[in-house]
N, C-alpha and C positions, 0 to 999 in steps of 0.2 A: 157056378158063379160062387156059391158058398165056399167050395174048396179053395178057389183062388183068393177069397178074401182071408181065409184061415192061413194060407201059405204066406201072403203079404203080411199078415199080422206077425206070423212066425218069424219072417225075416227081420221086420222091424224091431222085435224083441231081441233078435240076435245082434243086431246092430247096436241097440241099446246096451246089451250086456258087454259088448267089446268096448264101448266108450266108457262104461263104468269101471271096467278092469284096468283100462288105460289110465284113469285119472285116480284110481284107488289109492296110490301112494301119497298123493296129494291130500285126498280126503283123510287118510289115516294120520298125516302129519298135523293138518289143521285140527283135528279132534284132540290129538296129543298136546298141541299148543294151547287149545282151549282148556284142557284139563289142568294144566299148571297154574293158570291164572287164579282160581279161587284160593290157592295155598298162599297167595300174597296176604291174604286177609287172616290167615290162620297162623297161630303162634303155638309152640309146644308148650310142655310143662315148665321149660326154662324161660318162658316169656319172650322168646325172640322170634322175630319175623325174617323174611328173606333179606331185607336191607340190613337188619341188625347183624346177621351172621356174616354177610358179606363185608360188612364193615370192620368185624372182628379180624377177618382174614387180611383186609388192607392195612389194618393198624400193625400187623406183623411184618413191617418192613422199614427200612430207614428213610429218613427224609432225603437223603442224598447218597449216592453210590455210584461206584465205578466197578465193573467186572468185566473180565475176560472170559470169553465162551469159546469153547471147542465143540463143534457138531460133526459127528461121523455117522454117514448115511450108508444103507445098502438096500438095494431093490431086489426084486424076485430074481433077476439075472445075475445076482451077486456082484453088480457094479457097485463101485464104493465112491464116495465123495468126502473130502475133508475140508472143513470151513473153520475159520477162526475170527471172532468179531470182539470188538470192544463196545460195551454200552455204558452211557452216562445217564444218570437220572437225578432230577431235582424237583421236589414238591414245593408248591407255594402253600404255606398254611393261612395265608390272608383269605379268608372267605369272601371278602369284597373285592378281590381281584378276579378279573375275567379269566385268567390263567390258572389251571389247577396244578399242571405239572409240565415238564420239559424233559425230552428224552432225545439222545443221540445214539445211532447204531452205526459203527463203521467196520468195514471189512479189513482184516489183516492178511488173510489168505482164502483162497488161492490167488496166484499173481494177476489172473486176468480180471479180477474184480478188486483187488487190492486198493485202499484209499476211497473207495466209493462209500459214500456216507449218507444217512438220512437224519432228517431232524423232524420231530413231531412235537407241536405245541399244543397240549391237551387244554381245551376250553371248557367252561362250566355249562356252556350252552351254545348251541350253533355248531357249524363244522369246525374241526380242528385245522390248524395250519400244518401242512405236511410238505417237505421238501426232499429232493435227492440231489446230491452232487455227483458228478460223472467225471473222473479225471480225464478221460478222453476228450471231452468237450470243454473242460474247465468252466462248465457252467452249472448254477443251481436253478432248478426248475421246480414248479409246484406239481405234486402228483397225489394219488390216493396211496400213501406208503404203507398203510396196514395190511393191504392185500398182497404186497411184494413177497414173493417167495425168496427165502433164503437159498442162495445158489446150490441147486442139486440136492436139497434136503427136504425133509416133510415139515418143515417149520416155515411160517410167515413171519414177518416183522410184528404182526399182532400178537403172535406167541410169546415173544421175548420182550416186548415193550410192556412196562407195567400197565395193567388196566386201572381205570378210576371209577368211583361209584357213579358218576354222572354219565358214563357211557352206556348204561343200559337199565332195564328193569329187573328186579330180583325176586323169585318166587321160591318160597321154602317148600321142599318136597317132604315126603315122610323120611324119618331118620333111617340110616342103614348101619350095617356092621361090616366095615371094610377090613377083611382078612383079620377078624377078631378085635378091630379098633372101633368103637363107638364113633360114628360120624354124622354130620349133617349133609344133605344133599340140597344144592341151591341151583335152580335153573335161571340162567342169565339170557334175556332177550335184548339184544343190542338196539339202540336207537338208530333210527334211519340215517341221521346226520353223522353217526359214528363211521358209516361206510364199512362195516365189518364184512369179513369174509364168510361169517357164519350167520344163520338165521337164529340159532340159539346154542347154547352149550351148558352142560350140567356139571357142576364142580362138587366133588366129594371132599368134605373138609373135616379133618380131625378135630373132635371136640376139645380135647385137652390142651392143645397148642395153636388151634386155628390154622393148621397147615393144610394146603390143598394136596391131597393124595392122588387124586385121579380126575381128569376132565375129559368129557365125551363132547364132540363137535358135530353139529348137523349143518349141511350145506343149505343153499337157498331153495332146494328142491324137497327138502324134508328128510334127506338120506343121511344117516350117521356115517361120517366119512373117516374120522380120526379119533384117536384116544391117546391122551398123554398119561403116562404112568411114573409116579415118583418112586424112586429108590429109597425106601425107609432107613436104610443103612447110611445114606449120604446126606443126612440133615444134621447141620452144625448150629450150635448155639453161640450167639454173640450178646454181650452186655452192653448196654449204651446208657449214658447219663444225659438225662433230660429234665430240666426244671428241678434239679437237685435230687432227682430219683433215679433209681436204676431200673432200667426196662430190659427184658430178655427178648430178643429177636432171634427166630429160627430161620435159617437159610437152607434151601434145597440145592445141594450141590451136583446132583446127577438125576436125570430123568430121561424117559424114551418116549418119543412120538411115534405111534404106529399108524400108518395110512391104510384104512381097511379096504379101500377100493384098489389101490396100486400094489397092495401087499408088500410095502416097502416100510422101513423103520429108520429113525435117527436117533442116536444117543447124544444127549446134551451134557457137557461137563462144564462146570463153573471152575475154570482153572485158577483164577485169581479173584478174590473180592475184597474191595476196599470200602468199609462202611463210613469212613470219616474223611472223605476227600475234601479239597478246598475248591469247591465249586460256586459259581454265582451265575446270574442271569446272562452276563457277558459270555459265558461259555456255551450258550445255546442260541446261536445266531446263523443266519445265512453266510455271513462273512467268516465265521468260525469254522464252517464246514470247508471252506477253501483254504483259509490260512493254516488249518491243522494238518494239510496234506503237502 
């Protein structure tokens, strides 16, 4: 009888061990997530916390811009995909306005998705307004555009549409040395209403110019799935006049997204960048998505 009890307890312990091993990735991720939270209250010798550093990175961009992007992807079977897109961005500087920024992303190629376009209206609180226009149906419908994969590549729209400070919480991590360059590490945990593709991502930001050098992405199961690497040779300086003063803005012209699970990669090039386009709120509407095609 005693032997039976010992065996039964042994089997129960084995089952418990199997369960613990099965959920260990979740446990390790949750502990990792908990570990970054205290850093939000910590500041370095420079006096900056996660919010301040993330703000410096966001300040290094224009209030409005138009750019043409080229994306070239390759998977483990050496299959390739080429995509071109045009993106437009307009930030609202009025803090009393419910809208933070407006973005449009439109396919130029390949032909099977040409003129398909997305509109994202980023709000200070609550869910954003997100729409897609499909030429085949000639209709605009509401979707969660951020999670939309860019045709056959390792990028989603969330990766190319500018992020805003209100999209998530920012936690400063210990500083790093990125290929000999002093850098900050900031963990970003998206808010639930943002409906992000990621549970968190960590951005390595160059201290001198507040440029993101690398971003690592985790999915909703706590698995690191992607890494974005910036080509340091493809960073271009622009001067901008604001309020009678000259500001220097650094633009990344080439980067590479590596999908760690699929063993694929996509190189993104900024073919054309216009820092001073003539844009207004009227250029970012459902009607504009249709009329522009």
